[in-house]
N, C-alpha and C positions, 0 to 999 in steps of 0.2 A: 717871213721870220722863217726862221729855217731852225730848224732840227739838228740837234747833234747827234748822229751816228757815231760807233764807233768806226778808227780804221780797218780794216780786216788787214791793210801792213804795217802797223802797232802789236805790238805783241801785249799779249792781256795779262792784269796780275794776277799771276799761282797762288791759291786761296788753300791753306791747309790745316786742319779742323785736327790740336789735340786733346787729346780724351784725357779728361784723369787720371791717377793713378788710381789701381783696385784695392781694394784694403781689405787680404785674403786670409783664412779664419780656419780656423783647426778641420774643420767640413771640405770635400769637394764643393764649386762653385761651377756654377755657368757664368765664363768669360767669351770675350775676343780674345783668339792667339793674335802675339801683338807680332808674329812670324809668320805662322800661316797662314792672318786672318780667317779663318774657319770658329763658330761658332761650336763651344766645348765646354764640357764639364773636363775639370781638371783631375791629377791623377799626385793622389796624398803621398809623401812619405816623411817617416820620422825619421829627425837626425838630432845626436848630441849639440847639444846647445851649451848659453851659459845657467840655464837651470839647471840644468843637468849637475853640472858640475856643481853649482853653490848646494847642491840640497848634499851633494856626496862629501861636502867640508864639513859641514853642520853635523849630519850622520855619523861621520869616523868620531865628531869630537864627543856623541848622546850614546853610539851607540855601536860600536868596533867591527865587528861582525854582522850588521849589515845593509853595509854599506855600501855595496853592488844595488844596492834595489831600485838606485833612482834610474839607473843606467835599462834595467829592466822595465818599466811603465813609462808608456809612451804620452803619461799626461805630464811628466816634464820636458819632452823632447821638443825641437822646432819642427814645424810641418812647410815642409815646402809639396807647391803645386808644381806638376807640367802637362803639359798640353800631349794626349794621349795620341795626337794625329802625327805632330814631327818630332816630339819628345822633347822638345825647351822646354828650357828653367821658365816659368811666368812670376812667381815670389813666394816671398819666405813668409811664414809668419811667427815670429820668435815670441817664445815666453820670459824673455826675462830682458 
């Protein structure tokens, strides 16, 4: 009986492991950067998004002088996560 050994001349199949996408939240979190492959705690920044503009429109109709408040409040803004090592954008948490 002959054992089947892989032929060293034959190319071996390449296995690629794909990680599931990260679910980003409001707070910095520990992730592996897809760009530099380091395990890091993300840096977060708040940016205006759909929730800010929707809240502004609603406040315009309810109490016009206070329409600017959603632009000052981080609780209405989207949160973008960045890698502190290579500054790559890793993902965004959208409020709306």
